[in-house]
N, C-alpha and C positions, 0 to 999 in steps of 0.2 A: 413529300411524305415523310422522310426522314426527320425533317425540320418540325413537321406537325408531332412528332413522337417526342420529340426533345422539349418542346411547348407542353405536351401534356405531363412529361416526368417533371419538369421544372415546377409546374403547380401542384403535383403529387408531394413531391418533396417540401414544399412552401409550406402547404397546409398541414403535413406532420411536423414540421418545426414550430409552427405555430401553437398546434395543440400540445405539444409535448412542453412548451414555453408557459402556457396557461397553468397545465397540471401540475409542472415545477413549482412555480409561483403559489399556488394553494396549498400543496402539500408543506411548502416552505414555510409559511405563515402559520397553517392551521396544527403542525405539530409542536410549536414552540411552547405552547403549554404543558403539552404531555412530557416532554423532554424534561422541563424545570420541575415538574413533581416526581419522575424519576428519580433526578439528582439528589433531590431532598430525601428519599427514600433510600439511595445508597450512604447519604451521609450519616442518615440516623442509624443504619443498620451497622456501619463502620463503628459508629460511637459506643453500639450497644456491645460488640464483639471485643473492642479494646479493655471493657471492665472485665474480661476474663483473665485469670491469673497467665502468665507466663507459660508455666508448666502444662495447662489446659490446649495450648495452641500446638504444641507438638502430637499431634492428632493420629500419627500413625509411626509403627517402630519400621525401621529399613529391615526388608527381608533381605533376600538372596539376590546379589545382582547378576551372579553367573552360576553357571553350575560345577566349575572349578574353585575348588577353595582358595586355589593362591589367587586366580583371576579375581574372585569376589572381594578379598581382603583389599586388592590393588584398586580396583575400581571404586570402592569404597573411601578412597583418601581424597577423592575428589567429591565436594560437597554440592557442587552444581547438578552431579548426576541425580540427586535425589528428586529433583523437578520432572526427571525422563522416568525415573523409577514410578513416581506418583501418576503420571499421565499413563504409563503401562496398565497400573492396576485399576484406573479408572477405565480402561478398553475390556476387562474380562479377559481377555486372552492371555493362553498359558506361554508367556515369552519371556525373555530376560533383557536386563539393559545391556549385555554384552551382544547378544543376537542384533538388536536394534543398532549398536553402534557398528557392527559389521555390515550390515543392510547401508548404513549412513555413508561408510567409506565406500563400500562397493557403487553406491551411486556418485559417490564424486567421481571417481573413476571413470565410471559409465560417462557421465555427463563431460568429462576433459577430453576422453576419446570421440565421442559425438561432435563437440566443438572442432577438434581437431580434423574430424573427416570431412565436415563442412566448410575447413577452413575459415573459423570467424576469427583467427588471431586471439588477442587480449580478450575478445567477448567470450573465449572458451571458459575461462575462469566464471563467467555467470552461468553456463549451463551447468557447470560443475556443481556451484553452490545448491543450483536447483535440483540436481539429483541428488544430493547429500540431504537436503530438506524434503525429499519424497518420502521415505519413511516417517517422518514425524509429522507431515499433512496425513497420511493413511491413518496413523494411530488418533489423530484429532478427528477425523470423520468418522472412525470407528466410536471413539467415546461420546461426539455429539449425536450418533444413532443410538447408542444405549442408554444415554441420559433422557431421551425424547420418549424412550420407551417405558423407564422407569417413571418419569414425570404424569404418564398416562395412567400408571398402574398405583402410585402413590396413594389416591384417596382410598381406594377398596381396601389397601394393605391397612392403611389406619382404622378404618372401619372394622376389619377382622383383629386387628390388634385390641382395640376398645373392647370388643365382645370378649377376646379373652382374657384382656385384665376383669372385666365384672363376671366372669365364670369362675375365677380366683384362681387363676395361672399366676406363678410369679413373673417377674418382667424377663426375665431370659428363656421362660416358657413360653411366653407369649410371643416373644420374638422368634423361638422355635417353630411354632405352629404357623406363623403366616409364611416362615423359610420353607415349611414343607406343603402346604396349600396354593402359594401363591405361585402365578406364572413366572418365567424366569423373562428379563435378569434380576427384577427386585426380590426374587426369592432369595437369591446367593447371596445377596448384600445383606438381608436380616438374617440368615444362617451364619454369617460371618461375624456379625454383632453378638449373635446369642451363644457363639462357642466363646468369643473373647470376654463375654461376661462369666460364662460357665466355669471358664479355667481361669480366673483370678481377677481378669480386669473388673473395675469399677463400672457402675451404668453410666457415669458420666464419661470415663475414657472410652466406652463403646461405643455412645451414640455420638461422639465427638471424631471418632473415627469414622463413624459413616458417613458423617458430614463431609470428611475430608476424601473419601472414596467418591462419594457421588457430590459434584460439584452442581447442585440445583438448589434456587433459592425456597422451593418449596420444602425441600429436604432441610433447609436451614430455618425454617419456621417451624419444622418438628423437632427438631434437637433443641432450640430454644425454648419451647413449649415444655419439654420433658427437664430442661436443667432449672426453670423456673419452677416447677412442679417439685423438683428435689430440696429446691430450697425455701419454697413457702408451703408446701403442701396441697392439699385438694385433691379433687377427682380427677386423675388423670384419663377416665376414660370419655367423660363429658369433655374435655379439652380437646381429646383428639378426634372426637365425632364432630364437634364445632369445626376443629381445623381440617378435616375432610371435606365439609360442605363449603367450607371458605375457598378449597383449592379446587373444587369443582365449580365454584361459580368464576374463579379467574380463570379456567380452562373455557370455559363458555365463552366469556367476554374475549379472551385471547382469538376465538375461532371467528366471533362476531367481527372482530376489527381485522381479521386477516381478510375475510370476506369484502369487507368496505375498503379496504385498502389495495383490493386487486386491481382496480383500474389504474392506482397510481404506480404499480409495480410493472405493470403491463406498458404502461408508458416510459417507466426508464427503461425497459427492455429495448423498445422500438428505438428512445433515442440512444441508447448505446450501440445497438446494431445498424443504425441508419448509415451512419459514415461508412462504416467496413463495406455494407452492402452497396451503397451508392458509388466506393472505390471501385469494389470488383465488377460492377456493372459496367463502369468507363472502362475499365483494361479490357474487358470483353468486346465493346463496342467499339472503341477505339484504343488499341494497343499503344499506341505512339503518345496519347495525349497526355498522361501522366508519367511519361519516362522522365521529364525534367525533374523530378521529385527523386529520383536514385543515380542520377548522370552527373547533376549540378551540385556543385560543394553548397549555394544558398538553398537549392531545393532540400538537400540533406539534412542542413538545419532546420527548415520549415517543420520537415518530418519531426524531427526530433521534438520540435517547441510543440507541435501537433499532439503528439503522443502522450506528452507531458500533460496536457490539458486534457486530453481524452479521459486520462485515469483519472485525474482530478476532479473531472465531472461525473465519472463512472462512482468514486466514491463518496461523493458528495449526495447523487440521488439515492444510493445506497442507504447513507445515513438519515437521509429525509423519509424514505417509503419504510423505513425499520423501527417499527413502535413496541416499544416493551410495556407488557404489564405486571 
């Protein structure tokens, strides 16, 4: 009876492996054209941005890094903390660089303590690094979630901005209207831009600051549209309405691609979880069968090699199933 069970299990595993191999091959060769087009677009966009003067690339002024003036002045001596400051600004959360650094230091000590309690030896350094990176990972997660909401709200905001301009409002006033009548989080971004323009910044600096705070391709399209209109003239309201229609079409296409690529993403999940599930099943059914891999030096080496290949395969499948529009 046990032999029949193992035979059926081997057949199922073989079928899943063959199915995953076929799906992986199709996705690998099917997405090559899309990846090439994406590379050409990124190259073209970088060339356009290179034409801007160097003064316009400093899109945001550094605010307070800490509540204490002494600590704020000390932290601003390190230019590398500017990236962390910009990352915090993109989350929309009321926190400071000093607080995030404190969380990172606490995470390092917590990771080292956990490694010491688990008696990991030198591997405790890895747990310490992971603990120190966790606050940054949380910030990046908040930025991603907030950016997705802004991406969904941006076409409606541009339509409202175009209608306000047609009604005779000034540019800062149109931004203020969008900031007051739109939902969060895009409303706060437009209000900040309106305040910057109202209190002395130029329209060019205001929209460039908006592009810096919201790292989104659609927002860059909007900023480039405003910059081109400032240099060449024309009806900005008509340009904004055409741009909002283009953004809606891109969002519709992105949803369609997500539906069509669902099968490939499910296959990637199956291939990623299959080795772990099979190893767990073998450990439960025959605990001594896999003991070779953590008792023998050669087995430990094989585990390291398999872990490296496993991580490489997961990253490869992720890049294949990820299609950017």
